C-alpha positions as CSV (number, residue, x, y, z in Angstrom):
1,M,149.8,-36.4,93.4
2,L,147.9,-39.4,92.0
3,I,144.4,-37.6,92.7
4,A,145.7,-34.6,90.9
5,A,147.0,-36.6,87.9
6,S,143.7,-38.7,87.7
7,L,141.4,-35.6,87.8
8,L,143.7,-33.7,85.2
9,F,143.6,-36.9,83.1
10,Y,139.9,-37.0,83.2
11,S,139.5,-33.3,82.6
12,A,141.5,-33.7,79.3
13,G,138.7,-35.8,77.9
14,S,135.6,-34.7,79.7
15,L,136.1,-31.6,81.7
16,A,132.4,-30.7,81.8
17,H,131.8,-34.1,83.6
18,L,134.5,-33.7,86.1
19,P,132.2,-32.5,88.8
20,L,130.0,-35.6,88.2
21,L,132.9,-37.9,88.9
22,I,133.6,-36.1,92.1
23,A,129.9,-36.0,93.0
24,V,129.7,-39.9,92.7
25,A,132.7,-40.3,95.0
26,A,131.2,-37.8,97.4
27,V,127.8,-39.6,97.4
28,N,129.2,-43.0,98.1
29,Y,131.7,-41.5,100.6
30,L,128.9,-40.0,102.7
31,A,126.8,-43.2,102.5
32,G,129.8,-45.1,103.7
33,M,130.4,-42.7,106.6
34,L,126.8,-43.0,107.6
35,F,126.8,-46.8,107.5
36,Q,130.0,-46.7,109.8
37,R,128.1,-44.8,112.4
38,K,125.6,-47.7,113.2
39,L,122.5,-45.7,112.2
40,L,119.1,-47.3,112.4
41,K,118.0,-46.2,109.1
42,K,120.6,-48.1,107.1
43,K,118.2,-49.3,104.5
44,L,116.8,-45.8,103.8
45,I,120.4,-44.5,103.3
46,L,121.1,-47.5,101.0
47,I,118.0,-46.9,98.8
48,L,118.8,-43.3,98.5
49,A,122.5,-43.9,97.6
50,L,121.4,-46.5,95.0
51,I,118.8,-44.1,93.5
52,L,121.3,-41.3,93.2
53,N,123.9,-43.8,91.6
54,L,121.5,-45.5,89.2
55,G,119.7,-42.3,88.7
56,T,122.9,-40.7,87.3
57,L,123.8,-43.7,85.2
58,I,120.2,-43.9,83.8
59,T,120.0,-40.1,83.0
60,F,123.1,-39.9,81.1
61,K,123.3,-43.2,79.5
62,Y,119.8,-44.5,79.0
63,L,117.3,-41.5,78.9
64,D,117.4,-41.0,75.1
65,F,117.3,-44.9,74.5
66,F,114.1,-45.1,76.7
67,T,112.7,-42.1,75.0
68,D,113.3,-43.5,71.5
69,S,111.8,-46.9,72.5
70,I,108.7,-45.2,73.8
71,N,108.3,-43.1,70.8
72,S,108.7,-46.2,68.6
73,L,106.3,-48.3,70.6
74,F,103.5,-45.7,71.1
75,G,104.0,-43.4,68.0
76,L,105.0,-40.5,70.2
77,S,107.4,-37.7,69.4
78,I,108.9,-37.1,72.9
79,P,112.1,-34.9,72.2
80,A,115.5,-36.5,73.2
81,A,117.4,-34.9,76.0
82,G,120.6,-35.2,73.9
83,L,122.9,-35.4,77.0
84,A,126.6,-36.2,76.3
85,L,127.8,-39.6,77.7
86,P,130.3,-38.8,80.5
87,I,133.6,-40.8,79.8
88,G,133.9,-44.0,82.0
89,I,130.5,-43.5,83.7
90,S,129.6,-47.1,83.8
91,F,132.9,-48.1,85.3
92,F,133.2,-45.4,88.0
93,T,129.6,-45.6,89.1
94,F,130.0,-49.4,89.5
95,Q,133.1,-48.8,91.5
96,G,131.4,-46.3,93.8
97,M,128.4,-48.6,94.2
98,S,130.6,-51.5,95.2
99,Y,132.2,-49.5,97.8
100,M,129.0,-48.3,99.3
101,L,127.5,-51.8,99.2
102,D,130.5,-53.4,100.9
103,V,130.4,-50.9,103.6
104,Y,126.7,-51.4,104.2
105,R,127.4,-55.2,104.7
106,D,130.5,-54.7,106.9
107,R,131.2,-51.2,108.2
108,E,134.8,-52.2,109.0
109,V,135.8,-52.1,105.3
110,G,135.0,-48.6,104.9
111,T,137.4,-45.5,105.1
112,R,137.0,-42.2,106.8
113,S,139.2,-40.4,104.3
114,F,137.5,-38.8,101.3
115,W,140.8,-38.7,99.6
116,E,141.4,-42.4,99.7
117,L,138.0,-43.0,98.2
118,L,138.4,-40.4,95.5
119,L,141.7,-42.0,94.5
120,Y,140.0,-45.4,94.5
121,I,137.2,-44.1,92.0
122,S,139.3,-41.9,89.9
123,F,142.7,-43.7,89.6
124,F,143.3,-42.9,85.9
125,P,144.9,-46.2,84.7
126,Q,141.5,-48.0,85.1
127,L,139.3,-45.0,85.2
128,I,138.1,-45.0,81.7
129,A,137.4,-48.8,81.0
130,G,138.2,-50.8,84.0
131,P,138.9,-53.4,85.2
132,I,136.3,-52.6,87.9
133,V,138.3,-52.8,91.2
134,K,136.7,-53.6,94.6
135,Y,137.9,-51.1,97.4
136,H,138.8,-53.9,99.8
137,D,141.3,-55.3,97.3
138,V,143.4,-52.1,97.0
139,A,142.6,-50.2,100.3
140,Q,145.9,-51.4,102.0
141,Q,147.7,-50.3,98.7
142,I,146.1,-46.9,98.7
143,R,147.2,-46.2,102.2
144,S,150.7,-47.6,102.1
145,R,152.5,-49.4,99.0
146,S,156.0,-49.8,97.8
147,V,157.3,-49.2,94.3
148,S,160.4,-51.1,93.2
149,A,162.5,-51.0,89.9
150,E,161.4,-54.6,89.3
151,D,157.7,-53.6,89.5
152,M,158.2,-50.7,87.3
153,A,160.0,-52.7,84.6
154,A,157.3,-55.4,84.9
155,G,154.6,-52.8,84.7
156,C,156.2,-51.2,81.6
157,R,156.4,-54.6,79.8
158,R,152.8,-55.4,80.7
159,F,151.8,-51.9,79.4
160,I,153.6,-52.5,76.1
161,V,152.0,-56.0,75.7
162,G,148.5,-54.3,76.0
163,L,149.3,-51.5,73.7
164,S,150.6,-54.0,71.2
165,K,147.4,-56.0,71.5
166,K,145.5,-53.0,70.7
167,L,147.6,-51.3,67.8
168,L,149.1,-54.5,66.2
169,L,146.3,-57.0,66.5
170,A,142.8,-55.4,67.3
171,D,143.2,-52.2,65.0
172,L,144.5,-54.4,62.1
173,L,141.6,-56.8,62.5
174,A,139.2,-53.8,62.7
175,V,140.0,-52.8,59.1
176,A,138.4,-56.0,57.8
177,V,135.6,-56.0,60.1
178,D,134.5,-52.3,59.4
179,A,134.8,-52.8,55.7
180,I,132.6,-55.9,55.7
181,Y,130.0,-54.5,58.1
182,A,129.8,-51.3,55.9
183,E,128.8,-53.7,53.1
184,S,126.7,-56.2,55.0
185,A,123.9,-56.0,52.5
186,R,126.0,-58.2,50.2
187,G,124.9,-61.2,52.2
188,D,127.8,-63.4,51.6
189,A,128.6,-66.2,53.9
190,R,132.4,-65.9,53.5
191,L,132.4,-62.3,54.3
192,S,130.1,-62.7,57.3
193,L,132.3,-65.6,58.6
194,I,135.6,-63.5,58.4
195,A,133.8,-60.6,60.0
196,G,132.6,-62.8,62.8
197,L,136.0,-64.4,63.4
198,C,137.9,-61.2,63.2
199,Y,135.6,-59.2,65.5
200,A,135.7,-61.9,68.2
201,M,139.4,-61.5,68.2
202,Q,139.2,-57.6,67.7
203,I,137.1,-57.1,70.8
204,Y,139.1,-59.5,72.8
205,Y,142.5,-58.0,72.1
206,D,141.2,-54.5,72.2
207,F,139.7,-54.9,75.7
208,S,142.2,-57.3,77.1
209,G,144.8,-54.9,75.8
210,Y,143.3,-52.1,77.7
211,S,143.1,-54.1,80.9
212,D,146.9,-55.1,80.4
213,M,147.7,-51.4,80.1
214,A,145.8,-50.6,83.2
215,I,147.2,-53.4,85.1
216,G,150.7,-52.5,84.0
217,M,150.5,-48.9,84.7
218,G,149.0,-49.7,88.1
219,K,151.9,-51.8,88.9
220,M,154.2,-48.9,87.9
221,F,152.6,-47.0,90.9
222,G,152.7,-50.0,93.4
223,F,149.2,-51.3,92.8
224,H,148.4,-54.9,92.0
225,F,145.0,-55.2,90.4
226,L,143.4,-58.7,89.8
227,E,143.4,-60.1,86.2
228,N,140.4,-59.2,84.1
229,F,140.8,-61.9,81.3
230,D,141.9,-65.6,81.5
231,H,141.9,-66.9,77.9
232,P,138.1,-66.9,77.5
233,Y,138.4,-68.6,74.1
234,T,139.7,-71.8,75.7
235,A,136.4,-72.2,77.6
236,G,134.3,-75.4,77.2
237,S,131.0,-73.8,78.1
238,I,129.2,-70.4,78.3
239,R,129.4,-70.5,82.0
240,E,133.1,-71.0,82.0
241,F,133.5,-68.4,79.3
242,W,132.0,-65.8,81.6
243,R,134.2,-67.0,84.4
244,R,137.2,-66.0,82.1
245,W,135.9,-63.0,80.2
246,H,135.5,-59.5,81.7
247,I,136.1,-61.2,85.1
248,S,135.6,-57.9,87.1
249,L,132.3,-57.2,85.6
250,S,131.1,-60.9,85.9
251,S,132.1,-60.9,89.6
252,W,130.4,-57.5,90.1
253,F,127.0,-58.8,88.9
254,R,127.5,-62.1,90.7
255,E,128.2,-60.5,93.9
256,Y,126.0,-57.5,93.8
257,L,122.8,-58.8,91.9
258,Y,122.8,-62.6,91.3
259,I,123.5,-63.6,94.9
260,P,121.1,-60.9,96.4
261,L,118.4,-62.2,94.0
262,G,118.8,-65.6,95.5
263,G,121.5,-67.0,93.2
264,N,121.0,-70.9,92.9
265,R,119.5,-71.4,96.4
266,K,115.7,-71.2,95.5
267,G,115.3,-73.9,92.9
268,I,116.1,-74.3,89.3
269,A,113.3,-72.2,87.9
270,R,114.2,-69.2,90.1
271,T,118.0,-69.8,89.3
272,C,117.1,-69.6,85.6
273,L,115.2,-66.4,86.1
274,N,118.0,-64.9,88.0
275,V,120.4,-65.8,85.3
276,L,118.3,-64.1,82.7
277,I,117.9,-61.0,84.8
278,V,121.7,-60.7,85.2
279,F,122.4,-61.2,81.7
280,F,119.7,-58.8,80.5
281,L,121.2,-56.1,82.7
282,T,124.7,-57.1,81.6
283,G,123.8,-56.6,77.9
284,L,122.0,-53.2,78.8
285,W,125.1,-52.2,80.7
286,H,127.2,-52.4,77.7
287,G,125.2,-49.9,75.8
288,A,121.9,-48.2,75.1
289,S,120.8,-50.4,72.2
290,W,118.7,-53.4,71.6
291,T,121.7,-55.1,70.0
292,F,123.3,-55.2,73.4
293,V,120.1,-56.4,75.2
294,L,119.8,-59.2,72.8
295,W,123.3,-60.0,73.1
296,G,123.0,-60.4,76.8
297,L,119.8,-62.3,76.5
298,W,121.6,-64.6,74.0
299,H,124.2,-65.5,76.3
300,G,121.7,-65.9,79.3
301,L,119.6,-68.3,77.3
302,W,122.6,-70.4,76.6
303,S,123.7,-70.3,80.1
304,V,120.2,-71.4,81.2
305,A,120.3,-74.1,78.6
306,E,123.6,-75.5,80.1
307,R,121.9,-76.0,83.5
308,V,118.7,-77.6,82.3
309,T,119.3,-79.6,79.2
310,P,121.6,-82.3,78.1
311,L,124.2,-79.6,77.0
312,K,125.8,-79.8,80.4
313,K,127.1,-83.2,79.6
314,I,129.2,-81.7,76.8
315,S,130.8,-79.0,78.9
316,G,134.6,-79.2,78.7
317,T,134.6,-81.7,75.8
318,V,135.8,-80.9,72.2
319,F,132.0,-80.4,71.2
320,G,131.6,-78.0,74.2
321,H,134.6,-76.0,73.2
322,I,133.4,-75.8,69.5
323,G,129.9,-74.9,70.6
324,T,131.0,-72.2,73.0
325,L,133.1,-70.5,70.2
326,L,130.2,-70.7,67.8
327,V,127.8,-69.2,70.3
328,V,130.2,-66.4,71.4
329,M,131.1,-65.6,67.6
330,L,127.4,-65.3,66.8
331,G,126.8,-63.2,69.9
332,F,129.6,-60.8,69.0
333,M,128.1,-60.4,65.5
334,L,125.0,-59.1,67.2
335,F,127.2,-57.0,69.5
336,R,129.0,-55.3,66.7
337,A,126.0,-54.6,64.5
338,G,124.7,-51.0,64.2
339,S,121.1,-52.3,64.4
340,V,119.1,-55.5,65.1
341,A,118.3,-55.6,61.2
342,Q,122.0,-55.6,60.4
343,A,122.8,-58.2,62.9
344,F,120.2,-60.7,61.5
345,S,121.3,-59.9,58.1
346,M,124.9,-60.8,59.0
347,I,124.1,-63.8,60.9
348,G,121.5,-65.0,58.4
349,S,124.0,-64.7,55.5
350,L,126.2,-67.3,57.3
351,F,123.6,-69.9,56.7
352,T,122.1,-68.6,53.4
353,G,124.7,-66.4,51.7
354,Y,126.0,-69.0,49.1
355,G,125.2,-67.0,45.9
356,F,128.6,-65.6,45.5
357,S,128.9,-62.5,43.4
358,R,131.8,-60.6,41.7
359,D,131.5,-57.7,44.0
360,A,131.6,-59.9,47.1
361,D,134.8,-61.6,45.6
362,L,136.5,-58.2,45.2
363,L,135.6,-57.1,48.7
364,L,137.0,-60.4,50.0
365,R,140.3,-59.8,48.2
366,E,140.3,-56.3,49.5
367,V,140.0,-57.1,53.2
368,L,142.2,-60.2,53.4
369,T,145.4,-58.2,53.2
370,W,148.5,-60.0,54.5
371,K,148.4,-57.7,57.6
372,V,145.0,-58.8,58.5
373,V,145.8,-62.6,57.9
374,A,148.9,-62.1,60.0
375,A,147.0,-60.4,62.8
376,A,144.4,-63.1,62.7
377,A,146.9,-66.0,62.8
378,V,148.8,-64.4,65.7
379,G,145.5,-63.6,67.5
380,M,144.3,-67.2,67.3
381,L,147.6,-68.6,68.5
382,L,147.6,-66.3,71.5
383,A,144.0,-67.0,72.2
384,T,145.0,-70.6,72.9
385,G,146.9,-69.7,76.1
386,V,150.4,-70.0,74.7
387,Q,151.3,-66.6,76.1
388,R,150.4,-67.6,79.6
389,R,152.8,-70.7,79.3
390,L,155.5,-68.7,77.8
391,T,155.3,-65.9,80.4
392,A,155.5,-68.7,83.3
393,Q,158.8,-70.0,81.6
394,V,160.3,-66.5,81.0
395,E,159.9,-65.5,84.8
396,K,161.8,-68.7,85.8
397,R,164.9,-67.9,83.8
398,L,166.9,-64.5,83.8
399,P,168.1,-64.9,80.1
400,L,164.6,-65.4,78.9
401,R,163.4,-62.5,80.9
402,A,166.1,-60.3,79.5
403,A,164.9,-61.5,76.0
404,A,161.3,-60.7,77.0
405,Y,162.4,-57.1,77.8
406,A,164.3,-56.7,74.6
407,G,161.2,-58.0,72.7
408,A,159.0,-55.5,74.6
409,I,161.3,-52.6,73.3
410,A,161.0,-54.0,69.8
411,L,157.1,-54.1,70.1
412,F,157.0,-50.5,71.6
413,A,159.0,-49.2,68.5
414,L,156.4,-51.1,66.3
415,C,153.7,-49.5,68.2
416,M,155.1,-46.1,67.6
417,L,155.5,-46.7,64.0
418,R,151.8,-47.8,63.9
419,L,150.5,-44.7,65.7
420,A,152.4,-42.5,63.4
421,S,150.9,-44.0,60.3
422,A,147.3,-45.0,61.5
423,S,144.3,-43.1,62.0
424,F,142.7,-42.6,65.5
425,N,140.8,-45.8,66.5
426,P,139.6,-45.5,70.2
427,F,139.1,-48.6,72.4
428,I,135.8,-50.3,71.8
429,Y,134.8,-50.1,75.7
430,F,135.3,-46.2,75.6
431,Q,131.5,-46.1,74.3
432,F,130.2,-47.8,77.3
């Protein structure tokens, strides 16, 4: 039933690419079956499976990007393929690869049931935008799980919290961000600062909201997924930030790329190179654009700097927290920009845009509505980790738990009102 629901769900958004989703599951299932048979040509099978997985991802997601880059670099006019990007391809490809690589290392973690693997890869709550789940974390739950009224209730509450993050925080902040980026040529430091702060919170609540919804819905069906965010804006260094931000992707790159490259076992120079490679590919994974590549390298360079410069001495201090927030905000300004030129214009205006104009004043008043200010204030408060402390207290006391469920119903009502009045605003990570 869950497989049928998942395939139907995917078909509703991308019917033409449903065979691709099933093919990715089939390729990794067959590779896993061959690894379990103790064949001598394991490396050849591994290489072929990697070529098929990465070839699929590169063809659909990066072919036009590489074509445009070659045309610009060499003055050519190679026509673009114009292939539509399959929904969720970055996530379900990485999940399939993680299963295949785990079975290559240890054949005992594999499954002989194609249906179990298909459910693992296609399960609709986290199919579109993660979190990226490892097979060994949910294998037992796929085969045998229990669903209780308590889990159903807790899952519903978690889903509503995520929905509220998206509709009542991220989408309201997006109004200010979109308006300022549309007028980025104004070069006003105040507008750039507001856009940077609001977008840092928008992308956090947009993506962590989706993760909450996926984790909550999974719990409704008896699945217990690992957390994908751990209050990243409380981090005291860039390295700590990436241990708290998009945890499933960070752990994927660490386990399947950074460690195989040598990790930190081959000297400081090799470690720094490995870090830069990982962050370059992390940026590229997020999107076929040079803004994402530069965003990845920006984080990579700061992560390297924390290893080899005196910056490591301030990690975890007040200066470390402030510096981390500044680096992250500037990076997200690059991440949000439609082009490298726009990114540099927005970031540059933070330091040079002090010739305030009347038009900029009018735009400032237009974007700083009470809704945006309220969303920003609540977002900043929740980013400090107060939600985690409140949740811990709520779970200890029955009256507080009852109040939390009543609050969730009220939030759900607000979300319905918001949905009825607002325009369609998809999750940011749908584009990746």
